[in-house]
N, C-alpha and C positions, 0 to 999 in steps of 0.2 A: 504493500500500500504506500510505503514511503516513496517508491519510485514514481508512481502515478501522481502523488501529491507534489513531489518536486518538479515533475514535468509540467503540471498545470500551473504551478507557481512561476516557473521559468517562462512559459507561454504568456502568462499574464504580464510579466515584467517586460518581455520583448514587445508585446502588443502595445503596452503603455508607452514605451519609448518611441515606437514607430508612429503611433498616433500623435504624440507630442511633436515629433519632428515634422510630420506632415502638416500639422496645424501651423507651425512656424513658417514652413514653406508657403502655405496659403497666405499668411500675413505678409510675408516679404513680397509675394507676387502682387497683393493688393496695394501695398505701398509703392511698388515700382510702377504701377499703372498711373500714379499721380505725377510722376516725373518724366514720363515718356522716354524710357531708356533706349539705347542702341539695340535694334533687333538682331544685329549680327554678333553681338557679344555672346560668347559660349555659355556664360552663366545665365544670362537672360533666356537664351534658347533652351537650356536645361530646365529652368523654372517653368517656362511655358509648356514644354513637352510633358513635364510630370504633373502639372496642374490642370491643363486645358481639357483633357478628356472628362474629368469629373466636373469641372466648372461648366462645361458645355451641357452635360446631362442635367445639371441642376437648373441652368438657365432656361432650358426648354420648358420646364414646369412652373417657372415663376411668371405670374401675370404682369408684374410691374417692371419687367426688364426693358420695356420701351421708354421708360421715364428718364433715362440718362444715368441712373444709379444702378450699380451692379450689386444686388443683394446675395448673389451666389456664394461669395466667400463667407458671409455671415452665416448662411444656412449650413455650409460645410463645417464651419468651426463649431456651431451648435451641435451638429451631428457627431463630431469628434468628441465633444465634451460629454454627450450622452453615452457614447460607446465607452469612454473612459470610466464614467461613473457606473454604468450598468454592467457592461461585459467584463471589463478588466477586474472590477471589484467582485463580481460574481465568481469569476475564475479563481481569484485569490481566496474568497470565502470557501469555495469547494475544496481547494487545496488544503486549507487549514482544517476543515472538517475531516478530511481523510487521514490526517496525522494521528 
């Protein structure tokens, strides 16, 4: 049982770090949209390539996307916070109960 418990705890920790990292990438991407960066910069291209697929999917379902404000990053950040609170915490709790 300790093996499964440790595995779930490790998965929860890795998931938490990955979600936090992606949240910061979304924040940086949103901040970059305010300054109009060089689109040929490799860092900017990386940020766009890693965030645009998810941002595009969220934008399709937002009715206010034609107002000039992009609410997709806020929706994604809220979803990440939900996943960190619900999923990561639940995995950690299950790991603790198995010990």
